N, C-alpha and C positions, 0 to 999 in steps of 0.2 A: 279781310277774311276771304278764304278761298271758297271754292264750290263745295256744296254739300253732296256727299256720297253716302250711300247706304251699303254696309258690308254685313255679311253674316258670319257669326262666330259660334263655335260650339258652346253650348250652355255651361259646360264645366270650366271654361276660361273666364267667364264674366266675374265670378267672385274674386278671383285672383287679380284681375285687372282693376276692379273697384278698390280692393284692399291696397294695391300698389299705389294707385292714384291718391287715395286718402293719406297713406303713410308719407307721401311726398308733398302733401298740401296742394295737390293739383286736381282739376276736374278730370274725368275719364277722357274727354276729348284732348285735353292738354297732355295727359300722360301718354295716350296712344300716339299723338303727333310726335312727341319727343322720342318715344321708343322707336317709331318707324324711321324718323330722321337719323337716329343713331345707328340703326341697323343698315340703312342705305349707305351711310358714310363708311361703316365697317366694310360693307361689301365692295365699295369703291376702292378702299385701301387694299383689300384682298386681291382685287383685279389688278391693281397697280403692282403689287408685290409679285404676282404671278407673271406679269409682263416683264418685270425686271429680272426675275429668275430665268425666264426663257431666253431673254436677250443676253443675259450673263452667260448662260450655258452655250449659246451660239457663238459668243465672242471667243471662247477658248480660254478665257482667264478664270482663275480660281479666286476664291475669297482671300486667300493668302497673298494674291498679287495686288490687291486693292491699295494697301498703304503705299507701295512703290509707285503705282500708277498715279495716285494723288500727288505724291511728291514731284513726279515728272511734270504733271499738269501745272502745278504751282510754279515750278522753275520756268516753264515756258511762258506763263502769264507775266512773270517778272521781267522778261526780256522785252 
């Protein structure tokens, strides 16, 4: 178990959080942890996608170029 932290939430969120936890058969703590982990993972993916888009833009290649680039790479790997 991790460290205990106290956070403040608006009163109007509490019933929704409690209902969501109950509907999923979880405690409020379990539900909040799972929800925060999912949100952090989603944010990490968004950051990775943004990084990929930016590097793709800088490369000068378009999305249409990708299949041929993959084929070229595979041919080189076979050699």
